Residue, then its C-alpha position, 0 to 999 in steps of 0.5 A: m497477480p499480487m497476493m495477500r494473506a487471507g488473515i487481512l480479512t479475518n474479521y470481515p464477515r463480522v464487520a460487514r454484518e454490523l453495517g447491515l451487509n451480506p458478506t457472502e454476496l459481497l465476497r462473491q461479487a469481489g471474486l472471493n468466497a467465505s472458505q478462502l478466509e478460513a486459513p489466515d496464511r492462505l494467499i488470496s487475490g490482492d485485487a480482490v481484497v481491494r475490490l471487496l473493501e471498496l465495494s463494502a464501503s460504498t454499499s454500506g455508506c461507510p467511508t471508513f470501512g477499512l479502518r473499522l476493519a483495521q481496528v478489530r485486527q490483532l497483530s497475532e493475525f499476522g502470523v509468524t511474520g507478525l511475531l518476528l516484527t513485534q520482537q524487533r529492538t526498534i521501529r527501524d528494525a521492524l521496517r527493515i524486516a517488513q521490507q525483507y518479508m513483505h511478500l509473505l504478508n502482502e505482495a501488493a504492498v509498497l513500503h519506502l523509508d525516506e530519512g531527513p534531518e528533522r522528519v522521517l517519511i514512510r511511503a506506503d501504497l498498494l500495487t494491483d494488476t487493475a487500476q481501481p480505487n484502493s483507499q480502504a485497503v490503504e488506510l487498513y494497511l496504514f493503521a496496521s503499520v501504526q499498530l506495529f510501531r506502537s507495539i514497539a514504541g509504546n501504546h501512547w506513541r503517535p505519528q507526527s502526521m498521516h497522509f492520504r491521497r484520497p479526498a477527506p471523508p465527511s467526518l475525520e473523527e475516526h481518523h483522529r481517534l485512531f491515528q491520534c494526530r494530524c491527518e492530511f487528505a488530498s496529499t501527494f502520497n500515502g504514508i506516515i510522517l514521524t521523527p528521526a528519534d522515533l526510528d531508534r526508540v527502543n522496544p523494552a519487550a523485544d526478545p532476541s531469541m524469540a525473534n530468531y525462533a520466529r525467523h527460523l520458522i519463516d524460513l521453513l515456510p513455502g514461498s519464503s524465498p524472495a518475491s518475484t522479479l516482477a513484484e520487486l521491479k514494480r515496488h522500485l518503480h513506484i518509489f523511483l517515479p516521483m524521484g525521476r529515477a524510474t529508468l532501466a539503469q536505475l532498476a538494475l543498480a537497485r537489483h545489483c545486476s546489469v542492464r542486460k541481465l535485467q532485460r533477460q529477466l524481464e524477457d523470461a517473465g514475458e514482460s518489458f520495461s516500457a509496459l511495466l512502467c506504463g502499467i504503474r503510471r496507469d494505476l497512479v494517474p487516476q489517483y493523482l488527477g482526481n486530486p484537485r490540489l495537484d496542478i497537471g505539471q505536478v502530476a507529471g512530475l510525480l509520474g516521472f515525466s520531466r516535461h509537461a508536454s511529454f506527460t500530455r502526449w503519453f496521456i492522450q495515447q492512453y486515454a484519448c483525451t487530455p489530462q484537463q479533459w479527463r479531470r473535468q469529466h471526473a469532477q462532473t461524474t463525482a459531483t453527479n454521484n454525490 
């Protein structure tokens, strides 16, 4: 089960009450309790956090609940890992450190850097054990990333654009105010676009000695060893799927081991490659099919299928209906709920 630091919910009771919610009851419904939030470094269920934020947004009628929570957070609430991140010389360095120590902050988080000559794409997402909406937690995660970049590049720094797989909320005022850039919804990915120069903008406040001190403290923390094989494989699969590279051979290459050794590691964890791949696809397919801007062929490609027919066969096996039938039913359900 992917875990997250309880610090992600430090100000949850306050924000919930401001919107007329009962935080204790909503925590209970999500499978959490208030005592779990008292120690910021305590690890709690990532699935429960995602569920709590979605439940809070729907109950309050506030489609930007995740952003409301994000904007009252401080980088200091990320603990000693946050200290290490803010002392990096450039955004590029911070991203490298974030990938190295992400399991200490958020085991569900996926972060991938795709550099091009004119733009840099940072894909950010969350993996959970159960397929469920996660837009509130994703937006909280994305704004925390932008806050980190501003701590390095300066408070006036802004991305070129922000991208969200979710449909656009009724008002974009909050998104534009916080991100200060173009925000594109119903996109093919969740993430941030910035310029190549942004990656190497120097942080004048970076302190190498403080960074070394923070790294030393992190290495003393329980659980500071690398994330589990399964958690790492899920991250790799999430990144490789839209590239058409979600194969056992590619995963072995990414982990610098043989295919046979990787198969043994999966067997030791009681998992198989096919089940792992199917689980990731099941997590993602409702989000992609729920996006009316994507045709079925595009959805198939994003899920790593080379042919439309292969995707349709897999989908029928999983859901007992065609992708088109699922999409029509989803559209009817959404229209009824609205």
